[in-house]
C-alpha positions, 0 to 999 in steps of 0.5 A, spaced: 347 469 466 345 470 474 349 476 476 351 472 483 353 466 479 357 470 474 361 473 480 362 466 483 365 464 476 370 470 476 372 468 483 374 461 481 377 463 475 382 468 479 384 462 483 381 465 489 379 461 495 372 462 498 374 468 503 379 471 498 378 477 493 382 478 487 385 485 491 387 481 497 391 476 492 394 482 488 396 485 495 399 478 497 403 477 490 406 484 492 409 483 498 412 476 497 419 476 496 422 475 489 429 474 486 429 481 482 426 485 488 425 492 486 425 498 490 419 499 494 414 505 493 412 509 499 405 509 500 404 516 503 409 520 498 409 515 492 417 516 492 422 510 491 426 508 497 433 508 495 437 501 497 443 501 502 449 504 498 455 499 498 461 503 500 467 503 494 474 503 496 479 504 490 486 502 491 492 505 487 499 503 487 505 505 483 508 498 481 504 492 478 499 487 481 504 482 481 509 486 486 506 492 488 513 494 491 519 491 494 517 494 500 510 492 499 510 484 497 504 482 492 500 479 498 499 487 501 492 488 498 491 481 501 493 483 508 488 489 507 482 485 504 483 480 510 483 485 515 477 488 512 474 481 513 476 481 520 472 487 521 466 484 518 466 486 511 464 482 506 466 483 499 461 484 494 456 485 499 458 490 504 464 493 501 467 493 494 475 494 493 477 496 486 485 495 485 489 500 480 496 499 478 501 504 474 506 499 472 511 504 474 509 509 469 508 516 472 504 518 467 499 512 467 499 513 475 496 520 474 491 518 469 489 512 474 488 517 479 484 522 475 479 516 473 479 513 480 476 520 482 471 521 477 468 514 479 467 517 486 469 512 491 468 513 498 475 512 500 482 511 496 487 507 499 494 509 496 501 505 496 507 509 497 508 516 497 508 517 489 501 514 489 499 518 495 501 525 491 497 523 485 491 522 488 492 528 492 493 532 486 486 529 483 482 530 489 482 534 495 475 532 498 475 524 497 478 521 503 485 518 502 489 513 506 496 512 505 500 506 506 507 507 508 508 513 504 515 516 505 516 523 509 509 525 508 510 532 512 516 534 508 513 532 501 507 536 504 502 531 503 500 532 511 501 538 515 503 534 521 503 526 523 499 528 529 494 532 526 494 531 518 489 536 516 486 536 509 483 529 506 489 525 507 492 520 513 494 513 514 501 510 515 509 512 513 515 509 512 519 514 515 524 513 520 529 519 522 535 515 524 534 509 519 540 512 515 545 512 521 543 504 522 544 502 515 551 505 515 553 502 522 550 495 520 555 495 514 561 498 518 560 491 522 560 487 516 566 491 512 570 494 518 574 498 513 569 501 510 571 507 506 567 508 500 559 507 500 555 507 494 548 509 495 542 507 490 536 512 490 530 515 487 531 522 488 524 523 486 521 519 492 518 523 497 523 520 503 529 520 499 532 527 501 531 526 508 534 519 508 540 521 504 541 527 509 541 522 515 546 517 511 551 523 509 551 525 516 553 518 519 558 517 514 561 524 516 562 521 523 566 515 520 570 519 515 566 515 509 565 518 502 558 517 499 557 516 492 550 516 490 547 513 483 540 516 482 534 512 478 528 516 476 526 512 471 527 504 469 531 506 463 536 510 468 539 503 471 544 502 466 547 508 467 546 508 475 549 501 476 555 503 471 557 509 475 557 505 481 561 499 478 566 505 476 566 508 483 568 501 486 565 502 493 566 498 499 559 497 500 552 499 497 546 501 501 539 501 496 534 505 498 528 501 497 522 504 494 517 502 488 521 503 482 527 500 485 523 495 488 520 493 481 527 492 478 530 489 485 532 482 482 537 486 477 540 490 483 541 484 487 544 480 481 549 487 480 551 486 487 552 479 487 556 479 480 560 485 483 562 482 489 559 488 493 556 487 500 549 491 500 544 493 505 536 494 503 532 498 508 526 494 508 525 488 513 525 481 511 523 481 504 529 483 500 534 478 504 530 472 503 530 474 495 538 474 495 540 480 498 546 480 504 542 484 509 535 487 510 533 492 515 528 496 516 520 497 518 516 491 517 511 494 512 506 488 511 504 490 518 501 497 515 495 494 511 491 492 517 492 499 520 490 502 513 484 497 513 482 500 520 482 507 518 478 505 512 473 502 517 473 508 521 472 513 515 466 509 512 463 510 519 464 517 519 471 519 522 475 524 518 482 523 515 484 530 519 482 527 526 486 520 524 494 521 526 499 518 521 502 512 524 509 511 524 513 504 524 513 500 530 516 493 528 523 492 525 526 486 522 534 485 521 535 479 516 542 476 514 543 472 508 549 467 510 548 464 503 550 471 500 555 472 505 559 466 503 558 467 496 562 474 497 567 471 502 564 475 508 564 473 515 558 476 519 560 478 526 557 474 531 554 480 535 550 481 528 547 474 527 545 474 535 541 481 533 538 478 527 530 477 527 532 471 521 538 468 519 538 465 512 543 459 511 
């Protein structure tokens, strides 16, 4: 066969036009987009150019996914994710959020913290002080953003609120005079209050300072304080039994993850024993049947946490981001619970309330 005829036949077989060569077609194929696009190879060095890394955020909570804690309702991580969306993130495309829950098991909490650190996320978000302490024990380098951790300075999580230092920042639930306000509220409901029962978890970072504030306020009004402690789920029988035996006039419940996971039992105990009870969180517990709830609105903390995660992913250091204290508080009174206890809530207290449940 004539050589020129052979070349023409070869071009036709390759599907090339009269002005195209097999090499040009190959170049076109190489630049066309495909569904499973591979990393490009640098033509100068021959090295593979890395694709953009999607930042990963790990969320660690002491409680369970259905109820992160009494002070952090099940919508907590939804609020966090919603704020990330408002900031322009798209889950699965520009950010990955992975949640881990210890279901109230301290040992599991530590294990999860170490597993998370081994996975090398870009940021760890911790819900409450126990999760923050577990994460801090597992890493001193990965940024940690805590949500409403109690007494982060006193527990050594940060150096100060203004200058956290280290790899931890976020928000705190700590309010210096919250115990005093709880005593004052209960005195308005029970004018002759002489014996106050307190249910608390001594292992919670915020308990010592809050309990000291309660005791100080009680001394001013000549009120004796009976403290029942729960450090594990199995402690509730003994603690509630001790409160029943002490016959207090009222009960103050220091909310935190362990007590939050057993809150239905505590509310039922107060109702059954006709014990007026106050809870130091805003809105949530009174809506569940508690008599009075007063404290910081912790749901607002999740947008702040998302903002801090965004800042850190953009290059900010935790040590340069001050720990933020509560700015919103809510007082909720459940009149249905009051009626069941045979109590009349003073009108001035009702006028102060942010919400009254009929």
